[in-house]
N, C-alpha and C positions, 0 to 999 in steps of 0.2 A: 861492041856488041858481045853479050855473053854467049859462050859456047853452049851447046846442048848439054854437055856433061856438067857445066857449072850450074845451069838452070835446074837440072835433076838433083844435084847436090843441095841446092838451096831449098828445093821443095822437100827433100828428105829431112833436112835440118828443121824446117818448119813443123813437120809431122812429129819429129822427136821432141820438140819443145812443147807441142800440144799434149803429147803423152805425159810429159813431166808435170804439166799443169793439172792433169786429171787427179781427182781425189782417189785415195787408196780405199777401196770399198771392202777389202778382204777382212775376214773375221776368223778367229780361232774358237773352237767349241770343245776343247778338252780332248784328251786321248790322242793328241797329235792330228786331229782333224781340222783342216783349214779350208774355208770356202771362199770363192772369189767375191761373193757379196752375201749380205745377211738375209736375203729374201728366198723363201721356199713355201710350198703349199702346206696347209694344214692337212692332216690325215683325213681322208674321206672326201676331200674337196677338189681333187685333181687326179686325173688318170691319163694314160697314154692316148686316149681318144681325143684329148684336147691339144695334143702336141701341134697339129697343123694350124692352130689358131694363135700361136705365139711362139717366140723364140725360146723353146724350152731348154735349149743348150745354154742359154744365158742365165738360168736360174742358179742360185747358190747351191741348192740341192733339191731333190724331189723326195717327198715323204709319201709312202704308199698308203693305200687304204688298210685299215687294221685287219690283220690275219688271225684267224682262230685255228685251232688244231683240226677241227672237222668242218665240213661244208655247212654253211648257214644261208638261209634265204632272206633273212631280215624280216621286217614287219610288212604287213600288207599295205597297199596303197589306200588312202593317200598318206604320204610321209612328210610333206613339207607344207608350210603355210606362212605367208608374209605377216609381219607385225609392224608396228610403228618403229621405223629405223632398225629393223632387224628381220630375222627369220627364225621360225620355230621348226625343228626337225625331230622326227621320230623314225629314223631309218632302220634302227635295229641292227646295224652293221652286218650286212650280208658278206659272206666270205667263201671263197672256193676251197677253203681248207689249206693246211700247210703244204701238202703234197701237190694239190692242184695249183696253188700259187707258185710253187717252185718250178713246176713244169711249164707254166704258161705266162701268167701276168708278170711275174718277176722279170722274165726275159724282155718283155716289152718296156718295162721301166728302165732296164739297164741300157737299152738302145737309145734312150733319150739324150744321154751324154753327161749330165751332172751327177755328182755322187748320189747314191740311192740309200735312203734311210727306210728301213722296214719297220712299220708299226705292228706290234703284236699285242693281242689281248687274250683274256682268259676268263672263264666262268668259275674257275677254281684255281688255286695257287699252282698246282702241278701242271695245269694246261700251259702256262707260260713256259715252263721248263720243257715240255714236250715240243712246243713250237721252236724253241731255241735249238733243241737237239736236231729237229728236222731241217732247220735252215743253216746249221753250222757248216762252215766251209764255203758258203756262197760269197760271191764278190759283191759285198755291200759295205757301205761306209760306216754305218751305225745301225743300232736297233733302238726304236722308240717304244718304251714299255708303257702301254696305255692302261693305267690302273684305275680308270673310271668305270670299270665293269663291275656288275653285281656278283658277289661271291655266293653261289648257290649252296655252298656247304655251310654258310653262316646266315641263313635266312634272307639272302639277297642284299646284305649290307655292302655298300660300295667298298671295294678293296682299297681304294685310295683315301678313304676316310680314316684308315687305321695305320698309324706309323709302324706297328709291328708287322702287319700284313705286307705293307710296302717293302719293308726290310727283307722279309722272307722271300717275296717274289723276286726282287732285284738281285739278292745274293745268289739265288738259285740260277737265274739267267746268267749272271756274271761268271759262274762256274762253268757254263756250257758254251760260251762264245768268247771270241777274242776281241771283237769290235767294241768301240765305245758304246755305252748305254745312255740313252736319254730317258727320263721318266716324265710322262705327261700327267700332271697333277689335276685333280678335280678341284673346283672352287668351293665345293660344299664341305668345308672343314672349319673347325673353330679357329685354328691358327695355321696359316700356310707355312710358316717357318718351321713348325714341328715336323710336318710330313716332308718338307724339303730337306731338312737335316737327316731324316731317316733314309731318304733316297741316296743322299751323298755318302752317308756312313756305310751303306750296303754296296757301294761301288759305282754309283752313277757318275758319268762324266759331265752331264748337263741335265737340267730339268726344263720341261716345257710348261709354261704357265699362261693360260690354263685351258681346260676343256670347256664345253658349253655349260650354261647356267640353267638349272631346272626351272621351267616356266609353264604357264598355262594360258591359252587363249580361249575365250568364251564367246559364243554366239548368243546375243540377247534374245533373238526371236525364237530360236529352237531350244534355248536354255540348255545347250549341250556344249561340251568341249569341242573346239574346232578340230583338234588333233588327238583323238583317243584319250588317254589318261594324262596327256601333256607331252612335253618334249624338251629339247635343249635349245635355249635361246642363244643366237649368235648375231654378229653384225655390229654396226656402229653403236647400237644401244648399250652394248656391254663394254665398250672401250674404257670408260672411266673406272669400271669395276676391275677390269683386267690390269690396267695400269697400277692400281693400288696393290693388287696381289703381286705383280712383278716387283714393285719396289720393296715390299715386305719380304718376298722370297730371296731377292738378291742380297738383302741385308743379313739374311740368316745363314747363307752358305758361301763357300769359296769357289764353287764351280759355276760355269756360265749358266745364264738363264735365257731361254728362248721365249719371247713374248708372243702371245696369241690372243686375239679378241678385238674385232672391229677395225682391223687395219685396211684402209682403202687407198692410201696415198703415201708419198715419200715423207711428208711431214709427220704422218702417223708413225712411220718407222723410226724417225729421229726421236719422237716423244717417248716411244717405248725404250729406246736405247738410253736416253737421258735418265729414265726411271730405273734402269739397271739391266735391261736386256742386251745380250750380245748379238742376237739375231732375232728374226721374227718369222711367223707363219701367217699366211694369208688364206682365209677360208671363204666366207660368204661373198666377198667382193667378186670372186671368180664366177659365181653363179649368174651374176648380171653382166659382168664384163670378163669374158674368158681371157682377155689379154691384160687383165688388171696387174698381174705381177710384173709383166714386161714394162708396163707404163710406170709402175712404181720404181723399178730399177733404173729406168732412164731418167727419172727425176732426182735421183740421189746425188749425182755429181754436181748439177747446178745448185742444188740445195746446200751442199757442202761449201760451195763458193760463197753463197749468201751468208752462211754461218761462220765463214772464216776458218774452216778446218780442212786440213790436208788429208787426215786419216779419219774415216768415219768412226772407227773403233775408239777414238779419243773421246767420243761423246758418252761412252758407256758409264753409267752410274755417276753422272755429273749434276744430278738434281740439287739445286740450291748452291751450286758452285759459282764463283764469280765469272761473269762473261768477259772474255778478252776484249780489250779496247781495239777496235778495228778502224778508228778514225784517222790514224797516222798513215 
């Protein structure tokens, strides 16, 4: 008969073996930043108020809502409407301002546990620099520079549509903070590779591809737009578009790409990684399933077993590569 000590040792050994069998989900995103897994929320789609609904400590990182220098109320209601396989939003990015964010909301994000990535925006180039200066020295893992904002100094042209403006914004932020910079690109460009290279040249450690797609929903009976002048389309409908942009951006730069657009499952994560993403952001799925990210993460290990990979990161940029023979 086994002694209690032997039984305990046997159980401990079984646990150790199980741990060895688990896939390595960790990813590296440049600038020395390593995450335990590649899944995080897209900016504006997750806040500390959702923490009780999922294991937020298990997320790879948390990305904050975009912060502007001054307080903003955003657009009036209504701001969201459903579309076929997606969602149209015209939120207008409300913000407590840099100082209000630093004194309040940032602390709540930091209490969640995962590395915190602060999204910053600006309506003119210098505003990005002002926010960087205001948040310099804070305990955050990285800054995500949202260049999908309209530049009011240049007739409202989207900052992210100009490689020169991206370079100026990112270089200025780079001078003011020590943390790695991610640059969130807009899909409304002629060539995603050109703006991706501009971000890399200016000091970005990674790029996020991509923001929402400009779209319009029309009510046939009222003959009016359902949502003001239109909004940004997100959700499963944009996934094939985002995958294409991720592939093209990853081919253009040597820094990691973070994929974003229509991700709802573990298989979506893997598809984005095969296309070239090193990590992903989940947005619209959280609106209908607050625990979507937790479900996605829990599905990655069994999916890696089915795919025959021990390290999830081995799938990055393997589109059209030979599939290993797992029959033996």
